[in-house]
Biopython code that builds the backbone (N, CA, C, O; Angstrom):
import numpy as np
from Bio.PDB.StructureBuilder import StructureBuilder

atoms = [
    (1, "UNK", "N", (55.020, -22.537, -46.613)),
    (1, "UNK", "CA", (53.968, -22.182, -46.456)),
    (1, "UNK", "C", (53.477, -22.641, -45.196)),
    (1, "UNK", "O", (52.578, -21.983, -44.672)),
    (2, "UNK", "N", (53.940, -23.715, -44.589)),
    (2, "UNK", "CA", (53.618, -23.811, -43.315)),
    (2, "UNK", "C", (53.824, -22.997, -42.406)),
    (2, "UNK", "O", (52.962, -22.839, -41.542)),
    (3, "UNK", "N", (54.943, -22.325, -42.379)),
    (3, "UNK", "CA", (55.222, -21.095, -41.678)),
    (3, "UNK", "C", (53.823, -19.799, -41.586)),
    (3, "UNK", "O", (53.463, -19.047, -40.681)),
    (4, "UNK", "N", (53.430, -19.985, -42.719)),
    (4, "UNK", "CA", (52.346, -18.752, -42.807)),
    (4, "UNK", "C", (51.287, -19.444, -42.460)),
    (4, "UNK", "O", (50.336, -18.748, -42.103)),
    (5, "UNK", "N", (51.115, -20.687, -42.442)),
    (5, "UNK", "CA", (49.680, -21.268, -41.506)),
    (5, "UNK", "C", (49.778, -21.387, -40.209)),
    (5, "UNK", "O", (48.820, -21.189, -39.461)),
    (6, "UNK", "N", (51.100, -21.767, -39.757)),
    (6, "UNK", "CA", (51.299, -21.470, -38.202)),
    (6, "UNK", "C", (50.925, -20.306, -38.005)),
    (6, "UNK", "O", (49.934, -20.205, -37.283)),
    (7, "UNK", "N", (51.520, -19.051, -38.528)),
    (7, "UNK", "CA", (51.786, -17.645, -38.093)),
    (7, "UNK", "C", (49.660, -17.083, -38.057)),
    (7, "UNK", "O", (49.033, -16.414, -37.235)),
    (8, "UNK", "N", (49.232, -17.760, -39.322)),
    (8, "UNK", "CA", (47.603, -17.069, -39.134)),
    (8, "UNK", "C", (46.962, -18.067, -38.267)),
    (8, "UNK", "O", (45.779, -17.845, -38.013)),
    (9, "UNK", "N", (47.505, -19.138, -37.750)),
    (9, "UNK", "CA", (46.520, -19.958, -36.930)),
    (9, "UNK", "C", (46.948, -19.341, -35.531)),
    (9, "UNK", "O", (46.044, -19.556, -34.724)),
    (10, "UNK", "N", (48.203, -18.523, -34.852)),
    (10, "UNK", "CA", (48.504, -17.695, -34.028)),
    (10, "UNK", "C", (47.665, -16.670, -34.162)),
    (10, "UNK", "O", (46.862, -16.501, -33.245)),
    (11, "UNK", "N", (47.646, -15.935, -35.083)),
    (11, "UNK", "CA", (46.602, -14.567, -35.141)),
    (11, "UNK", "C", (45.571, -15.048, -34.711)),
    (11, "UNK", "O", (45.275, -14.727, -33.560)),
    (12, "UNK", "N", (44.717, -15.912, -35.400)),
    (12, "UNK", "CA", (43.654, -16.673, -35.063)),
    (12, "UNK", "C", (43.480, -16.476, -33.642)),
    (12, "UNK", "O", (42.799, -15.570, -33.161)),
    (13, "UNK", "N", (44.100, -17.327, -32.998)),
    (13, "UNK", "CA", (43.533, -17.838, -31.776)),
    (13, "UNK", "C", (43.845, -16.674, -30.687)),
    (13, "UNK", "O", (43.392, -16.552, -29.549)),
    (14, "UNK", "N", (44.698, -15.914, -31.347)),
    (14, "UNK", "CA", (45.164, -14.225, -30.250)),
    (14, "UNK", "C", (43.699, -13.588, -30.479)),
    (14, "UNK", "O", (42.997, -13.135, -29.575)),
    (15, "UNK", "N", (43.402, -13.629, -31.689)),
    (15, "UNK", "CA", (42.198, -12.572, -31.756)),
    (15, "UNK", "C", (40.609, -13.005, -31.262)),
    (15, "UNK", "O", (39.694, -12.296, -30.843)),
    (16, "UNK", "N", (40.690, -14.467, -31.494)),
    (16, "UNK", "CA", (39.353, -14.986, -30.425)),
    (16, "UNK", "C", (39.474, -14.955, -28.965)),
    (16, "UNK", "O", (38.467, -14.692, -28.307)),
    (17, "UNK", "N", (40.671, -15.209, -28.340)),
    (17, "UNK", "CA", (40.994, -14.855, -27.118)),
    (17, "UNK", "C", (40.391, -13.335, -26.737)),
    (17, "UNK", "O", (39.485, -13.073, -25.947)),
    (18, "UNK", "N", (41.358, -12.230, -27.730)),
    (18, "UNK", "CA", (40.851, -10.813, -27.162)),
    (18, "UNK", "C", (39.358, -10.548, -27.591)),
    (18, "UNK", "O", (38.629, -9.735, -27.023)),
    (19, "UNK", "N", (39.010, -11.292, -28.605)),
    (19, "UNK", "CA", (37.174, -11.360, -28.546)),
    (19, "UNK", "C", (36.272, -11.402, -27.513)),
    (19, "UNK", "O", (35.303, -10.677, -27.286)),
    (20, "UNK", "N", (36.998, -12.950, -26.534)),
    (20, "UNK", "CA", (36.337, -13.006, -25.884)),
    (20, "UNK", "C", (36.357, -12.171, -24.596)),
    (20, "UNK", "O", (35.332, -11.947, -23.953)),
    (21, "UNK", "N", (37.693, -11.678, -24.216)),
    (21, "UNK", "CA", (38.094, -10.733, -23.431)),
    (21, "UNK", "C", (36.875, -9.583, -23.488)),
    (21, "UNK", "O", (36.177, -9.310, -22.512)),
    (22, "UNK", "N", (36.746, -8.953, -24.821)),
    (22, "UNK", "CA", (36.260, -7.733, -24.898)),
    (22, "UNK", "C", (35.001, -7.989, -24.563)),
    (22, "UNK", "O", (34.451, -7.322, -23.687)),
    (23, "UNK", "N", (34.267, -9.150, -25.317)),
    (23, "UNK", "CA", (33.184, -9.576, -24.872)),
    (23, "UNK", "C", (32.325, -9.445, -23.522)),
    (23, "UNK", "O", (31.221, -8.939, -23.319)),
    (24, "UNK", "N", (33.308, -10.138, -22.609)),
    (24, "UNK", "CA", (33.060, -10.528, -21.194)),
    (24, "UNK", "C", (33.433, -9.035, -20.707)),
    (24, "UNK", "O", (32.808, -8.868, -19.660)),
    (25, "UNK", "N", (34.079, -8.031, -20.970)),
    (25, "UNK", "CA", (34.189, -6.825, -20.391)),
    (25, "UNK", "C", (33.020, -5.988, -20.713)),
    (25, "UNK", "O", (32.631, -5.143, -19.907)),
    (26, "UNK", "N", (32.450, -6.171, -21.819)),
    (26, "UNK", "CA", (31.209, -5.401, -22.467)),
    (26, "UNK", "C", (30.185, -5.700, -21.893)),
    (26, "UNK", "O", (29.258, -4.891, -21.865)),
    (27, "UNK", "N", (30.085, -6.929, -21.290)),
    (27, "UNK", "CA", (28.732, -7.683, -20.427)),
    (27, "UNK", "C", (29.106, -7.132, -19.257)),
    (27, "UNK", "O", (28.127, -6.577, -18.757)),
    (28, "UNK", "N", (30.180, -7.015, -18.512)),
    (28, "UNK", "CA", (30.212, -6.811, -17.037)),
    (28, "UNK", "C", (30.060, -5.116, -17.070)),
    (28, "UNK", "O", (29.316, -4.574, -16.252)),
    (29, "UNK", "N", (30.681, -4.460, -17.894)),
    (29, "UNK", "CA", (30.197, -3.206, -18.003)),
    (29, "UNK", "C", (28.744, -2.366, -18.225)),
    (29, "UNK", "O", (28.355, -1.279, -17.800)),
    (30, "UNK", "N", (28.159, -3.339, -19.052)),
    (30, "UNK", "CA", (26.618, -3.079, -19.401)),
    (30, "UNK", "C", (26.027, -3.644, -17.924)),
    (30, "UNK", "O", (24.978, -3.046, -17.684)),
    (31, "UNK", "N", (26.252, -4.282, -17.217)),
    (31, "UNK", "CA", (25.597, -4.969, -16.206)),
    (31, "UNK", "C", (25.955, -4.026, -14.819)),
    (31, "UNK", "O", (25.118, -3.950, -13.919)),
    (32, "UNK", "N", (27.165, -3.372, -14.731)),
    (32, "UNK", "CA", (27.451, -2.380, -14.055)),
    (32, "UNK", "C", (26.702, -1.012, -14.165)),
    (32, "UNK", "O", (26.518, -0.240, -13.224)),
    (33, "UNK", "N", (26.376, -0.866, -15.205)),
    (33, "UNK", "CA", (25.711, 0.552, -15.702)),
    (33, "UNK", "C", (23.960, 0.068, -15.551)),
    (33, "UNK", "O", (23.166, 1.008, -15.578)),
    (34, "UNK", "N", (23.589, -0.836, -15.453)),
    (34, "UNK", "CA", (22.394, -1.357, -15.008)),
    (34, "UNK", "C", (22.063, -0.996, -13.740)),
    (34, "UNK", "O", (21.049, -0.358, -13.459)),
    (35, "UNK", "N", (22.926, -1.400, -12.917)),
    (35, "UNK", "CA", (22.766, -1.572, -11.464)),
    (35, "UNK", "C", (23.211, 0.028, -11.169)),
    (35, "UNK", "O", (23.011, 0.372, -10.004)),
    (36, "UNK", "N", (23.797, 1.075, -12.072)),
    (36, "UNK", "CA", (24.088, 2.189, -11.603)),
    (36, "UNK", "C", (22.635, 2.928, -11.824)),
    (36, "UNK", "O", (22.059, 3.502, -10.900)),
    (37, "UNK", "N", (22.169, 2.854, -13.021)),
    (37, "UNK", "CA", (20.751, 3.123, -13.304)),
    (37, "UNK", "C", (19.755, 2.932, -12.231)),
    (37, "UNK", "O", (19.069, 3.839, -11.759)),
    (38, "UNK", "N", (19.722, 1.732, -11.890)),
    (38, "UNK", "CA", (18.568, 1.221, -10.877)),
    (38, "UNK", "C", (18.798, 2.292, -9.480)),
    (38, "UNK", "O", (17.854, 2.711, -8.811)),
    (39, "UNK", "N", (20.243, 2.619, -9.213)),
    (39, "UNK", "CA", (20.504, 3.048, -7.888)),
    (39, "UNK", "C", (20.124, 4.580, -7.913)),
    (39, "UNK", "O", (19.824, 5.317, -6.974)),
    (40, "UNK", "N", (20.216, 4.819, -9.145)),
    (40, "UNK", "CA", (20.158, 6.465, -9.511)),
    (40, "UNK", "C", (18.705, 6.476, -9.234)),
    (40, "UNK", "O", (18.404, 7.280, -8.352)),
    (41, "UNK", "N", (17.543, 5.689, -9.830)),
    (41, "UNK", "CA", (16.175, 5.853, -9.789)),
    (41, "UNK", "C", (15.970, 5.833, -8.326)),
    (41, "UNK", "O", (15.291, 6.727, -7.822)),
    (42, "UNK", "N", (16.608, 4.686, -7.422)),
    (42, "UNK", "CA", (16.158, 4.607, -6.087)),
    (42, "UNK", "C", (16.341, 5.948, -5.597)),
    (42, "UNK", "O", (15.365, 6.672, -5.402)),
    (43, "UNK", "N", (17.591, 6.354, -5.372)),
    (43, "UNK", "CA", (18.133, 7.485, -5.225)),
    (43, "UNK", "C", (17.016, 9.122, -5.452)),
    (43, "UNK", "O", (16.866, 10.037, -4.643)),
    (44, "UNK", "N", (16.466, 8.976, -6.712)),
    (44, "UNK", "CA", (15.756, 9.838, -7.242)),
    (44, "UNK", "C", (14.251, 9.983, -6.596)),
    (44, "UNK", "O", (13.619, 10.996, -6.295)),
    (45, "UNK", "N", (13.875, 8.426, -6.483)),
    (45, "UNK", "CA", (12.441, 8.236, -5.312)),
    (45, "UNK", "C", (12.907, 8.986, -3.983)),
    (45, "UNK", "O", (12.349, 10.009, -3.585)),
    (46, "UNK", "N", (13.815, 8.475, -3.436)),
    (46, "UNK", "CA", (14.143, 9.032, -2.007)),
    (46, "UNK", "C", (14.417, 10.639, -1.899)),
    (46, "UNK", "O", (14.185, 11.319, -0.900)),
    (47, "UNK", "N", (14.739, 10.913, -2.632)),
    (47, "UNK", "CA", (15.185, 12.338, -2.912)),
    (47, "UNK", "C", (13.886, 12.843, -2.848)),
    (47, "UNK", "O", (13.458, 13.074, -1.717)),
    (48, "UNK", "N", (12.872, 13.156, -4.185)),
    (48, "UNK", "CA", (11.672, 13.356, -4.114)),
    (48, "UNK", "C", (10.863, 13.030, -2.779)),
    (48, "UNK", "O", (10.062, 13.928, -2.521)),
    (49, "UNK", "N", (10.864, 12.312, -2.153)),
    (49, "UNK", "CA", (10.091, 11.775, -0.876)),
    (49, "UNK", "C", (10.618, 12.769, 0.283)),
    (49, "UNK", "O", (9.973, 13.220, 1.230)),
    (50, "UNK", "N", (11.747, 12.949, -0.003)),
    (50, "UNK", "CA", (12.590, 13.685, 1.124)),
    (50, "UNK", "C", (12.034, 15.423, 0.534)),
    (50, "UNK", "O", (11.252, 16.044, 1.253)),
    (51, "UNK", "N", (12.349, 15.817, -0.302)),
    (51, "UNK", "CA", (11.928, 16.914, -0.628)),
    (51, "UNK", "C", (10.221, 17.076, -0.175)),
    (51, "UNK", "O", (9.999, 18.046, 0.550)),
    (52, "UNK", "N", (9.294, 16.411, -0.456)),
    (52, "UNK", "CA", (8.042, 16.565, -0.222)),
    (52, "UNK", "C", (7.991, 16.749, 1.450)),
    (52, "UNK", "O", (7.374, 17.655, 2.009)),
    (53, "UNK", "N", (8.717, 15.772, 2.085)),
    (53, "UNK", "CA", (8.429, 15.936, 3.699)),
    (53, "UNK", "C", (8.975, 17.433, 4.370)),
    (53, "UNK", "O", (8.543, 18.184, 5.244)),
    (54, "UNK", "N", (10.112, 17.429, 3.501)),
    (54, "UNK", "CA", (10.922, 19.281, 4.174)),
    (54, "UNK", "C", (10.057, 20.116, 3.666)),
    (54, "UNK", "O", (9.961, 21.107, 4.389)),
    (55, "UNK", "N", (9.160, 20.174, 2.438)),
    (55, "UNK", "CA", (7.994, 20.873, 2.177)),
    (55, "UNK", "C", (6.659, 20.747, 3.241)),
    (55, "UNK", "O", (6.088, 21.731, 3.709)),
    (56, "UNK", "N", (6.343, 19.557, 3.477)),
    (56, "UNK", "CA", (5.031, 19.390, 4.608)),
    (56, "UNK", "C", (5.617, 19.718, 6.057)),
    (56, "UNK", "O", (4.895, 20.238, 6.908)),
    (57, "UNK", "N", (6.660, 19.466, 6.252)),
    (57, "UNK", "CA", (7.513, 20.151, 7.508)),
    (57, "UNK", "C", (7.475, 21.556, 7.652)),
    (57, "UNK", "O", (7.205, 22.147, 8.698)),
    (58, "UNK", "N", (7.746, 22.055, 6.594)),
    (58, "UNK", "CA", (8.076, 23.764, 6.694)),
    (58, "UNK", "C", (6.792, 24.563, 6.432)),
    (58, "UNK", "O", (6.925, 25.622, 5.819)),
    (59, "UNK", "N", (5.604, 24.199, 6.808)),
    (59, "UNK", "CA", (4.313, 25.192, 6.379)),
    (59, "UNK", "C", (4.273, 25.754, 7.820)),
    (59, "UNK", "O", (4.309, 25.030, 8.815)),
    (60, "UNK", "N", (4.178, 27.392, 7.857)),
    (60, "UNK", "CA", (3.691, 28.258, 8.663)),
    (60, "UNK", "C", (3.269, 27.498, 9.743)),
    (60, "UNK", "O", (3.967, 27.457, 10.755)),
    (61, "UNK", "N", (1.995, 26.758, 9.651)),
    (61, "UNK", "CA", (1.505, 26.183, 10.611)),
    (61, "UNK", "C", (1.941, 25.001, 11.448)),
    (61, "UNK", "O", (1.663, 24.913, 12.644)),
    (62, "UNK", "N", (2.401, 24.400, 11.002)),
    (62, "UNK", "CA", (3.432, 23.534, 11.262)),
    (62, "UNK", "C", (4.484, 24.047, 12.197)),
    (62, "UNK", "O", (4.732, 23.628, 13.328)),
    (63, "UNK", "N", (5.115, 25.112, 11.482)),
    (63, "UNK", "CA", (6.212, 26.064, 12.682)),
    (63, "UNK", "C", (6.075, 26.242, 14.084)),
    (63, "UNK", "O", (6.648, 25.970, 15.138)),
    (64, "UNK", "N", (4.571, 27.099, 13.423)),
    (64, "UNK", "CA", (4.097, 27.976, 14.403)),
    (64, "UNK", "C", (3.977, 26.678, 15.582)),
    (64, "UNK", "O", (4.678, 26.696, 16.593)),
    (65, "UNK", "N", (2.947, 25.515, 15.281)),
    (65, "UNK", "CA", (2.684, 24.480, 16.227)),
    (65, "UNK", "C", (3.728, 23.884, 16.891)),
    (65, "UNK", "O", (3.635, 23.750, 18.111)),
    (66, "UNK", "N", (4.941, 23.412, 16.170)),
    (66, "UNK", "CA", (6.068, 23.058, 16.706)),
    (66, "UNK", "C", (6.522, 24.025, 17.817)),
    (66, "UNK", "O", (6.378, 23.696, 18.994)),
    (67, "UNK", "N", (7.243, 25.590, 17.366)),
    (67, "UNK", "CA", (7.368, 26.379, 18.524)),
    (67, "UNK", "C", (6.416, 26.667, 19.698)),
    (67, "UNK", "O", (6.848, 27.355, 20.622)),
    (68, "UNK", "N", (5.301, 26.252, 19.734)),
    (68, "UNK", "CA", (4.388, 26.422, 20.658)),
    (68, "UNK", "C", (4.496, 25.363, 21.449)),
    (68, "UNK", "O", (4.687, 25.419, 22.664)),
    (69, "UNK", "N", (4.381, 24.386, 20.803)),
    (69, "UNK", "CA", (4.419, 23.068, 21.775)),
    (69, "UNK", "C", (5.478, 22.238, 22.289)),
    (69, "UNK", "O", (5.374, 21.438, 23.218)),
    (70, "UNK", "N", (6.672, 22.537, 21.498)),
    (70, "UNK", "CA", (7.965, 21.889, 21.706)),
    (70, "UNK", "C", (8.966, 22.908, 22.707)),
    (70, "UNK", "O", (9.483, 22.463, 23.731)),
    (71, "UNK", "N", (9.158, 24.379, 22.233)),
    (71, "UNK", "CA", (9.599, 25.381, 22.549)),
    (71, "UNK", "C", (9.475, 26.115, 23.284)),
    (71, "UNK", "O", (10.260, 26.987, 23.657)),
    (72, "UNK", "N", (7.727, 25.704, 23.845)),
    (72, "UNK", "CA", (6.891, 27.023, 24.885)),
    (72, "UNK", "C", (7.012, 28.377, 24.102)),
    (72, "UNK", "O", (7.116, 29.438, 24.716)),
    (73, "UNK", "N", (7.001, 28.333, 23.080)),
    (73, "UNK", "CA", (6.992, 29.997, 22.697)),
    (73, "UNK", "C", (5.628, 30.077, 22.645)),
    (73, "UNK", "O", (4.814, 29.156, 22.579)),
    (74, "UNK", "N", (5.352, 31.897, 22.700)),
    (74, "UNK", "CA", (3.828, 32.245, 22.341)),
    (74, "UNK", "C", (4.386, 33.562, 21.326)),
    (74, "UNK", "O", (5.521, 33.959, 21.062)),
    (75, "UNK", "N", (3.290, 33.928, 20.989)),
    (75, "UNK", "CA", (3.231, 35.092, 19.952)),
    (75, "UNK", "C", (3.758, 36.041, 20.588)),
    (75, "UNK", "O", (4.077, 35.825, 21.757)),
    (76, "UNK", "N", (3.977, 37.240, 20.055)),
    (76, "UNK", "CA", (4.543, 38.594, 20.407)),
    (76, "UNK", "C", (3.347, 39.335, 20.674)),
    (76, "UNK", "O", (2.518, 39.360, 19.764)),
    (77, "UNK", "N", (3.043, 40.050, 21.923)),
    (77, "UNK", "CA", (1.635, 40.875, 22.076)),
    (77, "UNK", "C", (2.382, 42.163, 22.190)),
    (77, "UNK", "O", (3.608, 42.137, 22.297)),
    (78, "UNK", "N", (1.597, 43.495, 22.173)),
    (78, "UNK", "CA", (2.342, 44.952, 22.499)),
    (78, "UNK", "C", (2.431, 44.743, 24.148)),
    (78, "UNK", "O", (3.118, 45.520, 24.811)),
    (79, "UNK", "N", (2.027, 44.140, 24.494)),
    (79, "UNK", "CA", (1.978, 43.739, 26.454)),
    (79, "UNK", "C", (3.308, 43.434, 26.725)),
    (79, "UNK", "O", (3.786, 43.973, 27.724)),
    (80, "UNK", "N", (4.185, 42.523, 25.913)),
    (80, "UNK", "CA", (5.363, 42.237, 26.331)),
    (80, "UNK", "C", (6.568, 42.338, 25.630)),
    (80, "UNK", "O", (7.623, 41.730, 25.810)),
    (81, "UNK", "N", (6.221, 43.325, 24.674)),
    (81, "UNK", "CA", (7.361, 44.215, 23.515)),
    (81, "UNK", "C", (7.533, 45.122, 24.070)),
    (81, "UNK", "O", (6.771, 45.996, 24.483)),
    (82, "UNK", "N", (9.462, 44.856, 24.167)),
    (82, "UNK", "CA", (9.796, 46.293, 24.554)),
    (82, "UNK", "C", (10.592, 46.915, 23.253)),
    (82, "UNK", "O", (11.352, 46.239, 22.559)),
    (83, "UNK", "N", (10.322, 48.209, 23.048)),
    (83, "UNK", "CA", (11.097, 49.110, 22.289)),
    (83, "UNK", "C", (12.004, 49.710, 22.885)),
    (83, "UNK", "O", (11.959, 50.192, 24.017)),
    (84, "UNK", "N", (13.128, 49.702, 21.915)),
    (84, "UNK", "CA", (14.488, 50.355, 22.234)),
    (84, "UNK", "C", (14.597, 51.450, 20.809)),
    (84, "UNK", "O", (14.568, 51.329, 19.585)),
    (85, "UNK", "N", (14.756, 52.688, 21.938)),
    (85, "UNK", "CA", (15.223, 53.873, 20.794)),
    (85, "UNK", "C", (16.230, 53.495, 20.479)),
    (85, "UNK", "O", (16.823, 52.643, 21.140)),
    (86, "UNK", "N", (16.937, 54.262, 18.871)),
    (86, "UNK", "CA", (18.201, 54.221, 18.589)),
    (86, "UNK", "C", (19.078, 55.097, 19.183)),
    (86, "UNK", "O", (18.851, 56.193, 18.670)),
    (87, "UNK", "N", (20.049, 55.204, 20.076)),
    (87, "UNK", "CA", (20.871, 55.932, 20.265)),
    (87, "UNK", "C", (21.644, 56.618, 19.208)),
    (87, "UNK", "O", (22.095, 55.898, 18.317)),
    (88, "UNK", "N", (21.869, 57.860, 19.157)),
    (88, "UNK", "CA", (22.679, 58.603, 18.258)),
    (88, "UNK", "C", (24.404, 58.485, 18.700)),
    (88, "UNK", "O", (24.923, 58.320, 19.804)),
    (89, "UNK", "N", (24.963, 58.634, 17.434)),
    (89, "UNK", "CA", (26.764, 58.571, 18.012)),
    (89, "UNK", "C", (27.018, 59.627, 18.527)),
    (89, "UNK", "O", (26.247, 60.576, 18.384)),
    (90, "UNK", "N", (28.244, 59.738, 19.307)),
    (90, "UNK", "CA", (28.486, 60.866, 20.013)),
    (90, "UNK", "C", (28.897, 61.983, 19.047)),
    (90, "UNK", "O", (28.956, 63.084, 19.593)),
    (91, "UNK", "N", (29.219, 61.959, 17.633)),
    (91, "UNK", "CA", (29.567, 63.131, 17.096)),
    (91, "UNK", "C", (28.080, 63.427, 16.649)),
    (91, "UNK", "O", (27.756, 64.615, 16.659)),
    (92, "UNK", "N", (27.233, 62.595, 16.298)),
    (92, "UNK", "CA", (25.940, 63.549, 15.859)),
    (92, "UNK", "C", (25.035, 63.683, 16.954)),
    (92, "UNK", "O", (23.887, 64.096, 16.789)),
    (93, "UNK", "N", (25.506, 63.346, 18.088)),
    (93, "UNK", "CA", (24.517, 64.019, 19.143)),
    (93, "UNK", "C", (25.160, 65.569, 19.924)),
    (93, "UNK", "O", (24.676, 66.303, 20.786)),
    (94, "UNK", "N", (26.386, 65.611, 19.190)),
    (94, "UNK", "CA", (27.180, 67.349, 19.635)),
    (94, "UNK", "C", (26.351, 68.100, 18.728)),
    (94, "UNK", "O", (25.591, 68.934, 19.219)),
    (95, "UNK", "N", (26.388, 67.872, 17.017)),
    (95, "UNK", "CA", (25.946, 68.516, 16.001)),
    (95, "UNK", "C", (24.363, 68.656, 16.448)),
    (95, "UNK", "O", (23.815, 69.567, 15.828)),
    (96, "UNK", "N", (23.664, 68.099, 17.200)),
    (96, "UNK", "CA", (22.258, 68.094, 17.220)),
    (96, "UNK", "C", (21.754, 69.147, 18.152)),
    (96, "UNK", "O", (20.609, 69.595, 18.199)),
    (97, "UNK", "N", (22.947, 69.527, 19.002)),
    (97, "UNK", "CA", (22.429, 70.650, 20.157)),
    (97, "UNK", "C", (22.211, 71.971, 19.537)),
    (97, "UNK", "O", (21.831, 72.920, 20.224)),
]
sb = StructureBuilder()
sb.init_structure("model")
sb.init_model(0)
sb.init_chain("A")
sb.init_seg("    ")
for serial, (resi, resn, name, xyz) in enumerate(atoms, 1):
    if name == "N":
        sb.init_residue(resn, " ", resi, " ")
    sb.init_atom(name, np.array(xyz, "f"), 0.0, 1.0, " ", f" {name:<3s}", serial, name[0])
structure = sb.get_structure()
């Protein structure tokens, strides 16, 4: 009977230590999950802000103004446009005669 009590006491202590370990691990993982969710919210907010910035930077008027101001580009007019006629390949030129 005494051996059985000692064995049960050892089993109870082992079970208690394991319970404490599992509880601690569970709390640690929950805290890590909470931090990851917070970081996800921050990254989502930053992504939305960057997407909005990209959209505002890519408007046609903004692109044209940047091209004019920073790159000194101007709109193409017929006076400065050169047209190049497409040359026929040698075999097609011989058949066209």
